[in-house]
C-alpha positions in Angstrom: 129.6 86.2 36.2 130.8 82.9 37.7 133.0 85.1 39.8 130.3 87.5 40.7 128.2 84.2 41.7 131.2 82.8 43.4 131.7 85.9 45.8 127.9 86.2 46.3 127.9 82.5 47.6 131.0 83.0 50.0 129.2 86.4 51.4 126.0 83.8 52.1 128.0 81.1 53.6 129.8 84.0 55.7 126.8 85.3 56.5 125.1 81.9 57.6 128.0 81.1 59.6 127.7 84.2 61.5 124.2 83.6 62.2 124.9 79.9 63.3 127.6 81.3 65.3 125.2 84.3 67.2 122.7 81.3 67.7 125.4 78.9 69.3 126.2 81.7 71.2 122.8 82.3 72.3 122.3 78.7 73.2 124.9 78.7 75.5 123.9 81.8 77.1 120.6 80.5 77.9 121.9 77.3 79.7 123.8 80.1 81.7 120.6 81.8 82.5 118.6 79.1 83.4 121.9 78.1 86.2 121.3 81.8 87.2 124.9 82.5 86.1 123.7 85.7 85.1 126.9 87.7 84.8 128.4 84.9 82.3 125.0 85.5 80.3 124.8 88.9 80.2 128.4 89.0 78.7 127.4 86.6 76.0 124.0 88.2 75.3 125.5 91.7 74.7 128.0 90.5 72.7 125.9 89.0 70.4 123.6 92.2 70.7 126.4 94.2 69.5 126.7 92.9 66.5 123.2 93.6 65.8 121.3 90.2 66.7 117.8 90.7 67.8 115.6 88.2 69.6 112.8 88.5 71.8 113.5 85.9 74.3 117.4 87.1 74.4 116.0 90.8 75.5 113.7 89.2 77.9 116.5 87.2 79.3 118.8 90.4 79.3 116.5 92.3 80.9 115.8 89.7 83.7 119.6 89.1 84.3 120.0 92.7 85.2 116.6 92.8 86.7 117.6 89.9 89.3 121.0 91.7 89.8 119.3 94.6 90.9 120.7 96.8 88.2 117.6 98.3 86.8 119.3 100.6 84.9 120.3 98.1 82.7 117.7 96.2 82.8 115.7 99.1 81.8 117.8 99.8 78.5 116.9 95.7 77.5 112.9 95.8 78.5 112.6 99.4 76.6 114.4 97.4 73.4 112.0 94.4 74.1 108.8 96.6 74.0 110.3 98.2 71.2 110.5 95.1 69.0 107.0 93.5 70.3 104.9 95.8 72.5 102.5 93.0 73.4 104.4 91.3 76.5 103.2 89.1 79.5 102.4 91.6 82.2 105.2 91.1 84.6 107.5 92.5 82.0 105.4 95.8 82.0 105.9 95.4 85.9 109.5 95.1 86.1 109.9 97.9 83.1 107.9 100.2 85.5 110.2 99.4 88.2 113.1 100.3 86.1 111.6 103.5 85.0 111.4 104.5 88.8 115.2 103.5 89.2 115.6 106.3 86.5 113.3 109.1 88.2 110.8 108.7 85.2 107.8 108.5 87.9 105.2 109.7 85.3 106.0 107.2 82.3 106.6 104.3 84.9 102.9 105.3 86.4 101.5 105.0 82.7 103.0 101.6 82.0 101.8 100.4 85.5 98.0 101.4 84.0 98.8 99.2 81.3 100.2 96.7 83.8 96.5 97.0 85.7 94.8 96.7 82.5 96.4 93.2 81.5 96.9 91.4 84.7 93.3 90.8 86.2 93.3 90.7 90.2 97.3 91.1 91.0 97.5 92.8 94.4 100.1 95.0 93.0 97.6 96.1 90.4 95.1 97.0 93.1 97.3 98.7 95.5 98.4 101.1 92.4 94.7 101.7 91.7 94.0 102.8 95.2 96.8 104.6 95.6 97.6 106.9 92.9 99.2 109.7 94.7 101.4 107.1 96.4 104.5 109.8 95.7 102.6 112.1 97.7 102.1 110.0 100.8 105.9 108.9 100.7 106.8 112.3 100.8 105.0 112.9 104.0 106.7 110.1 105.4 110.0 111.2 104.5 113.0 113.3 106.3 112.4 111.3 109.1 116.0 109.6 109.4 119.7 110.9 109.4 122.0 108.7 107.3 125.2 107.7 106.9 128.1 105.4 105.6 128.5 102.7 108.4 132.2 102.4 107.8 132.7 99.3 107.2 131.6 98.7 103.7 134.1 96.6 101.1 134.0 97.0 97.5 132.1 93.5 97.5 128.1 93.3 98.9 127.7 94.1 102.2 124.4 93.5 103.9 122.0 92.1 106.3 122.6 93.2 110.0 122.2 92.2 113.6 123.5 93.3 116.8 124.7 91.0 119.8 126.3 92.6 122.9 128.2 95.4 121.5 128.7 93.8 117.9 127.1 94.2 114.7 127.3 91.0 112.6 126.5 91.2 109.1 127.2 89.3 106.0 130.0 90.3 103.3 131.0 89.1 99.7 134.4 90.4 100.7 137.3 87.8 100.5 140.1 87.5 103.2 141.2 83.6 103.1 143.5 84.1 100.4 144.7 83.2 96.7 141.8 80.9 96.2 138.3 82.5 96.0 135.1 80.6 95.6 132.8 82.6 93.3 128.6 82.8 93.3 127.8 82.6 89.0 125.0 84.8 90.0 126.4 87.8 90.9 130.4 86.5 90.0 131.1 87.6 93.5 132.5 85.7 96.7 130.4 84.0 98.6 129.0 85.9 101.8 130.3 84.7 104.9 129.4 86.4 108.5 131.4 89.1 109.7 131.4 91.1 113.0 132.4 94.8 113.9 132.7 96.0 117.7 130.6 99.1 118.3 133.4 101.7 120.5 132.4 104.2 123.0 131.6 106.9 120.6 129.2 104.5 118.7 131.9 103.9 115.9 132.2 100.6 114.0 135.9 98.8 114.1 137.5 96.9 111.7 135.4 93.8 110.9 136.5 90.6 111.8 135.3 87.1 110.7 132.1 85.9 113.0 132.9 82.6 113.6 134.7 79.6 111.8 132.0 77.2 112.9 129.2 79.2 111.4 131.0 80.6 108.1 131.1 77.8 105.5 132.4 77.7 101.5 128.6 78.7 100.2 126.8 81.5 101.5 126.0 82.9 105.1 123.9 86.0 105.8 121.0 87.7 107.9 121.8 86.3 111.6 119.5 86.8 114.3 119.9 86.2 118.0 117.6 85.5 121.0 117.7 88.3 123.6 119.7 86.4 125.9 122.2 85.8 123.2 122.4 82.0 123.5 120.7 81.3 120.3 121.1 82.7 116.4 119.2 81.7 113.6 121.1 82.4 110.4 120.6 82.0 106.6 123.0 79.6 104.4 122.7 77.8 101.3 121.6 74.0 101.8 124.6 72.9 103.3 125.3 71.1 106.5 128.2 68.5 107.9 130.0 68.7 104.3 127.3 67.9 102.6 125.3 70.0 99.6 121.7 69.5 98.8 119.9 70.3 95.9 116.2 70.7 94.5 115.3 68.8 91.4 117.3 71.3 88.9 120.7 70.6 91.1 120.2 74.5 92.0 121.6 74.5 96.1 118.7 76.9 97.6 118.9 78.8 101.0 117.5 76.9 104.4 117.3 78.9 107.8 119.9 76.9 110.3 120.0 77.2 114.4 122.8 77.4 116.2 123.8 77.8 120.3 126.3 79.5 122.3 128.5 76.9 124.0 131.5 78.0 126.0 131.6 81.4 123.9 131.6 79.0 120.8 128.6 79.1 118.4 127.8 75.1 117.6 125.2 72.5 117.6 124.3 73.6 113.9 121.2 72.4 112.9 118.4 73.2 110.3 115.3 74.1 110.6 112.3 71.2 110.3 110.2 73.1 107.7 113.1 73.8 105.2 113.2 71.7 101.9 115.5 71.2 99.4 113.0 72.5 96.8 112.4 75.8 97.8 114.4 78.7 99.5 113.4 80.0 103.4 115.8 82.9 104.0 116.2 85.7 106.7 115.1 84.9 109.9 113.5 87.6 112.4 112.2 87.2 115.8 109.0 88.7 117.9 110.1 90.7 121.0 109.4 87.6 123.2 111.6 85.2 120.7 108.3 83.0 120.6 107.6 84.1 116.8 110.1 83.3 114.0 109.4 85.2 110.6 111.2 84.8 107.4 110.8 85.0 103.7 110.0 81.7 101.7 108.8 80.9 98.3 107.4 77.6 99.1 104.4 76.1 97.7 101.3 78.4 98.6 103.6 81.7 98.2 101.9 84.4 96.2 104.7 85.9 94.6 108.6 85.2 94.1 109.1 85.6 97.8 106.5 85.8 100.7 106.5 86.7 104.3 105.9 83.6 106.6 106.2 82.8 110.6 106.1 79.8 112.8 105.3 79.6 116.5 108.5 78.4 118.5 106.7 76.2 121.1 108.0 75.5 124.5 109.8 72.2 123.8 111.6 73.4 120.9 109.2 72.1 118.2 108.2 74.6 115.8 104.4 75.4 114.0 103.3 74.8 110.5 104.5 77.9 108.4 101.6 80.5 108.2 101.7 82.8 105.5 101.3 86.7 106.6 98.6 87.0 103.9 97.3 89.7 101.4 97.6 92.2 103.9 101.6 91.9 103.5 102.2 90.0 100.6 101.9 90.7 96.4 103.0 89.1 93.7 106.3 90.6 93.8 109.3 90.3 96.3 108.0 90.8 100.3 111.7 90.1 102.4 114.1 90.8 104.7 111.7 91.5 107.6 112.8 92.6 111.1 110.4 93.3 114.4 111.0 96.2 116.8 110.4 96.1 120.5 107.4 98.6 119.3 106.0 95.4 117.5 106.1 96.4 114.0 107.1 94.9 110.8 109.7 96.6 108.6 110.1 94.6 105.6 111.2 95.1 102.1 109.2 94.6 98.6 109.0 95.8 95.3 105.4 94.9 95.1 104.0 97.8 96.7 103.8 101.6 95.5 107.0 103.0 95.8 110.5 104.8 95.0 111.9 101.9 92.8 113.4 98.7 93.2 113.0 96.9 97.1 111.4 99.6 99.1 111.4 99.6 102.8 107.9 99.6 104.4 106.5 99.2 108.0 103.4 98.1 109.6 102.1 97.7 113.5 101.0 94.5 114.8 98.3 94.5 117.6 97.0 91.1 118.4 97.9 89.3 115.0 96.6 92.1 112.9 98.2 94.5 111.0 97.7 97.7 110.5 97.8 100.1 107.4 101.4 99.4 105.6 103.2 102.0 105.0 106.4 103.5 102.8 109.1 104.4 105.1 110.1 107.3 103.1 113.2 108.8 102.3 116.1 108.8 103.0 116.1 105.7 103.8 114.0 104.4 100.8 115.6 105.4 97.3 115.1 104.3 93.5 117.4 101.7 94.0 117.1 98.5 96.1 116.6 99.1 99.9 116.5 96.7 102.5 117.9 94.8 105.7 116.5 97.6 107.9 117.5 96.9 111.7 116.9 99.4 114.5 117.2 99.6 118.2 113.9 100.9 119.5 115.6 102.7 122.1 118.1 104.4 121.0 116.3 105.0 117.5 119.4 104.1 115.9 119.9 101.5 113.2 121.3 100.1 110.0 119.8 99.4 106.5 121.3 98.2 103.1 121.2 100.0 99.9 122.6 99.7 96.3 122.2 103.2 95.5 124.8 105.5 93.2 127.7 106.9 95.5 128.4 103.7 97.6 131.4 101.3 97.8 130.5 98.3 96.4 127.4 95.8 94.8 125.5 96.5 98.6 126.4 98.8 101.3 125.5 99.1 105.2 124.1 102.8 106.2 123.7 104.0 109.4 120.7 106.0 110.3 119.5 107.7 113.4 115.0 108.4 113.5 114.4 112.0 114.2 110.8 111.5 114.8 108.9 108.2 114.6 106.1 107.6 111.8 103.5 107.0 114.2 100.5 108.9 112.8 98.0 110.3 115.1 94.9 111.6 114.1 91.5 112.2 116.0 88.5 113.0 114.0 85.9 116.1 114.7 82.9 118.2 113.3 79.3 119.7 113.5 76.0 118.1 113.8 73.7 120.8 112.6 69.7 121.8 111.4 70.1 121.0 107.9 67.7 124.2 107.1 69.3 126.9 109.1 72.7 125.7 109.4 71.9 126.1 113.4 74.3 123.8 115.6 72.7 121.1 117.3 73.6 120.1 121.0 73.2 116.9 122.7 73.2 114.8 119.6 74.2 111.5 119.6 77.4 110.5 117.5 78.1 107.2 116.7 81.6 105.9 115.0 81.6 102.7 112.8 84.5 100.7 111.1 84.4 100.6 107.1 82.6 97.4 108.0 79.9 98.8 110.0 81.1 97.6 113.6 80.8 100.1 116.5 83.7 101.6 117.7 82.3 104.3 119.9 79.7 106.3 120.8 79.2 110.3 122.4 77.2 113.4 122.6 78.0 116.8 121.0 78.4 119.7 123.1 76.9 123.0 123.7 78.5 124.2 120.4 77.2 120.9 118.4 80.8 119.6 118.2 81.8 116.2 118.4 85.4 114.5 118.9 86.5 110.8 118.1 90.1 110.4 119.3 92.6 108.4 118.1 91.0 106.9 114.8 93.5 105.2 112.2 95.3 107.1 109.8 94.1 106.1 106.5 91.3 104.5 107.4 87.6 104.9 106.5 84.9 105.1 108.8 81.3 105.7 109.1 79.6 108.6 111.5 76.2 108.3 112.4 74.2 111.5 114.0 71.1 111.2 116.1 68.7 113.5 117.8 65.1 113.9 118.7 62.7 115.6 116.1 65.4 114.8 113.7 66.0 112.3 110.8 69.1 109.9 111.2 71.9 110.7 109.2 75.1 109.0 108.2 77.8 109.8 106.0 81.7 108.4 105.1 84.9 109.9 105.8 88.1 109.1 105.0 90.9 109.6 107.8 93.7 111.8 106.6 97.4 110.1 106.1 99.5 112.3 108.4 99.1 113.4 112.1 96.3 115.8 112.7 92.8 116.6 112.4 90.1 114.8 110.0 86.9 117.4 109.9 83.7 116.1 108.9 80.2 117.3 109.9 76.7 116.0 109.0 73.0 117.7 108.6 69.8 116.3 109.9 66.7 116.8 108.5 63.8 118.2 111.0 61.1 115.2 111.0 58.4 118.1 111.4 58.7 120.7 108.8 57.7 124.4 109.4 55.7 125.7 106.1 55.5 129.4 105.3 54.5 131.6 102.2 57.3 131.5 99.9 58.7 127.9 101.0 59.5 125.6 98.2 57.8 122.3 98.6 60.5 120.4 96.6 63.4 121.4 98.9 61.3 120.8 101.9 60.0 117.3 100.7 63.4 116.6 99.5 61.8 115.9 95.6 64.6 115.4 93.0 65.0 118.2 90.8 64.5 115.7 87.5 61.7 113.8 87.3 60.7 114.2 83.1 62.6 112.4 80.3 65.0 114.2 78.3 63.0 116.9 75.9 59.8 115.3 76.8 57.0 117.1 79.4 54.9 114.0 80.4 55.4 112.9 84.0 57.0 109.3 84.4 55.3 106.5 85.8 58.0 105.9 88.3 58.7 109.5 89.4 54.8 110.3 90.0 55.4 108.9 93.6 57.4 112.4 94.3 54.6 114.4 93.3 52.1 112.2 95.9 54.4 114.1 98.7 52.8 117.7 96.9 49.2 116.6 96.8 49.6 114.9 100.4 50.4 118.3 101.8 48.1 120.2 99.7 45.3 117.9 101.0 46.5 118.3 104.4 46.2 122.0 103.9 43.1 122.8 101.9 43.7 126.5 101.8 47.5 126.0 100.6 48.0 127.6 97.2 51.1 126.7 95.1 52.5 128.1 91.9 54.4 125.4 90.3 57.7 126.8 88.4 59.6 124.8 85.9 63.2 125.4 84.8 65.8 124.3 82.0 69.5 124.1 81.4 70.8 126.3 78.9 71.3 124.0 76.4 68.8 124.5 73.3 67.5 127.9 72.2 66.0 130.2 74.7 62.2 130.3 73.0 62.5 126.2 72.8 63.6 125.8 76.6 60.7 128.4 77.9 58.1 126.3 76.1 59.6 123.2 77.1 59.7 124.3 80.9 55.8 125.8 80.2 54.6 122.5 79.2 56.4 120.8 82.1 55.0 123.2 84.4 51.5 122.7 83.0 51.5 119.0 82.8 52.3 118.9 86.6 49.6 121.3 87.6 47.3 119.0 85.3 48.4 116.2 87.4 47.8 117.6 90.4 44.2 118.6 89.5 43.5 114.9 87.8 44.3 113.5 91.6 42.1 116.2 93.4 43.5 119.5 93.9 41.2 122.4 92.7 42.3 124.6 89.8 42.0 127.8 91.5 44.6 126.6 94.0 47.5 126.3 91.3 49.3 128.7 88.9 52.1 127.2 86.4 54.4 128.7 84.6 57.9 128.1 82.6 60.9 130.3 83.1 63.2 128.3 80.5 66.7 129.1 81.1 65.7 132.9 82.5 66.6 131.9 86.1 69.6 129.9 86.1 71.2 129.5 89.5 75.2 128.8 88.5 77.3 130.3 86.0 76.1 127.6 83.3 74.9 130.2 80.5 75.1 129.0 76.7 73.9 132.4 75.5 75.1 133.8 72.8 77.2 130.7 71.4 75.2 127.9 72.7 77.9 126.2 74.0 78.9 125.6 77.8 82.0 124.0 79.5 79.9 122.8 82.4 79.3 119.6 83.4 76.7 117.7 83.3 76.2 117.8 87.2 76.3 121.5 87.0 73.6 121.5 84.2 71.5 119.6 85.8 71.7 121.8 89.1 69.6 124.0 86.7 66.7 121.5 85.5 64.4 121.6 88.4 61.1 122.2 89.5 59.8 124.7 92.4 56.5 124.4 94.1 56.0 128.1 95.8 53.3 128.4 98.5 51.9 131.9 97.9 48.9 131.1 100.4 48.4 128.8 103.4 44.8 130.0 104.8 
C-alpha cells in the first residue's frame, strides 16, 4: 500500500511539474507575442498545444499570430479550436475566423460566421457593408476576368512587395539577404528586414536581375513602398523609425514605421528627412501621390483611426509644408485594415482592405475621385484578388500594365510580385430608360415631363418622353439609387425609386400615371377607380372600422354626384376557414357596407349587396379540400377584396 501511495505521489508530482513547465513556456511565449515576435511565440505555443495543453487565451494568440503573419489557413485552425472551446468570443474573433474560412474557399460558412459577427458588433462598418451586400460574390464575379497576370520574374524565396517606377526601373522592397554572413532578422516574420531594390526593364518589357537601389536610402531596418514625383527628383518611402543612426521607440519600446522624403542630387539620393506629421507613438506608412504631386496619401493607425489602419491624406503646400492629416472617412475606411494606396492617372484610388466583403484576406479595391468625393468602392475581382492577401496595386495608366503583390499559393516565397495587363477597364456605363403609361389603359404617354433625383432628392436632370412615351437618362452611376418623377397634364404626378445595376448596360424602369378625372361606365369597379384599399374590416369581423370609413366616403361622394347611379356591392374572402363560413362572413360584410351607405344618404333601391366567399379567387390560393394553402399572406390578401360594380348610371 505504501509503495502504491509513493508511486501515486510521484505521478502527481510529475504531472504538477509538467503543468508548471507548460505554464512557464506559455508565459514566455506571451512575452514574445507582446513584443510582436510572432514566429517564436507560435513555435512555443504549438509545442505546448501538441502535449495536450488547452487554454483559451493561448488559442486566441495562436490564431492572431498566424493571422497577423497572413497565414490564414493555420490561423483558421486555431480559431476553430478557440470557438470549440468557448463559442462566446469577442466579435473581432468572429470576423477574423470568417476571413480564414474564405481563404479555405468556405464562403457559405464564412457568411454564417459574418451573420453572427453582425449580430454582436452593433454599428461596425464591416457588418453594415456585409448586410447591405450579401450578394458580394456575384459583384466580384462581374468585375473579374479583366486582367492577365504572370510572375514578375524578380521574386525570391523571401518577401518581395510594394512597387513603383522611376524612369525605366521598377523599385520594390525585398527581404532577400545579399549583404553576407550577418543577417538582421525581423522577429515578426523571422525574415531579414526589407531593403529597396531596383530592376531595369529591357526593350521587350522584361525585368532584369534586381540590384540594391541606393546605399543612402537602405538601412539596417525596413525600407519599403517608395513613390516618386513625376519629375523623378523627389521620393517618399517607408522606413522604421530610424534616422542618422538613431532608432526611435514608442512607450512600449517598439520601433514603428514612418514616411521619409529624399531628393535626387547629382544622381544620388540624399537629404533624407522624416515628414513632420510622423510620430514615435504610431505608424505612418505606404505613401502615394496624387496626379499633380500635391496630395500625399498614406496608411496610419494614428489617433482617430477607425480600424487597425486607415487611409489618410495631406496637402503638400507650395512652400514644402504639409497640411494636417485628414482621414478619408467611412466611405473608404472600416474597422479592419485599409492600406497600400495608389492613385492612377485616371484619378482612381486603389487600395487594399480586409474590412470589406471580399474573397479573403486583403483584397484590392478601387474608387474614382471627383471633386474630392469618392464613387462607390468596388472589388477589382479575380485574378488580381484571391483567397489570400493581395495588395500593393500599381499601374501605368497609359499601357494598362502594372504590378501587385500576393502571398497566394504557387509563389516563390512569403510575398511575391506579379505583373498584370488590364484587358478592359472596370468603368461601368449605365443608362436609365423606361416608359410613362396610363395606369388604366396602359397607353404610352408622350411629352410627359420626367425628372431624375439622387438618393437625397437632389434634382439631377429633367426631360420629356418621346412620341413612344419613352424617357432616357444617360450616364447614371452604377449601383446607385435614384428617384424618377413623372408629370403630365390631367394626370396625377407619380414617382418611384430605382436601383441602377452594377454592370454596364441599361436599367429599365417605368411609371404608370392615374388620370385626375376618370371615366366611369356600367361595369366599372369604383374600388379600383377610387383606389380603395382591399381591406377595411378587421379579421373575421363584419363591422366597418372607424379609421377606414373615410374610404367609403369616396363611394358616397360619387353616388351623390350621380343620383341615378346604382351599385352592386360584392364582398370576397380568401380560402382560409370553411367555404360556408367564408360565404356567410362576406355576405355580412357586403350588407354592412350597404347599410353604412344607406345611413349616410343613399337610397336603398340604388344598392344591392352579396357575399361570394372564396368562390371567386383571383389567384391560385385555394385551400380546398385540405383547408391548407402554401400561399403567402400577401397572396391571400389579394383575394380579400370588396368591389363596387356600377350596374346603372342614368
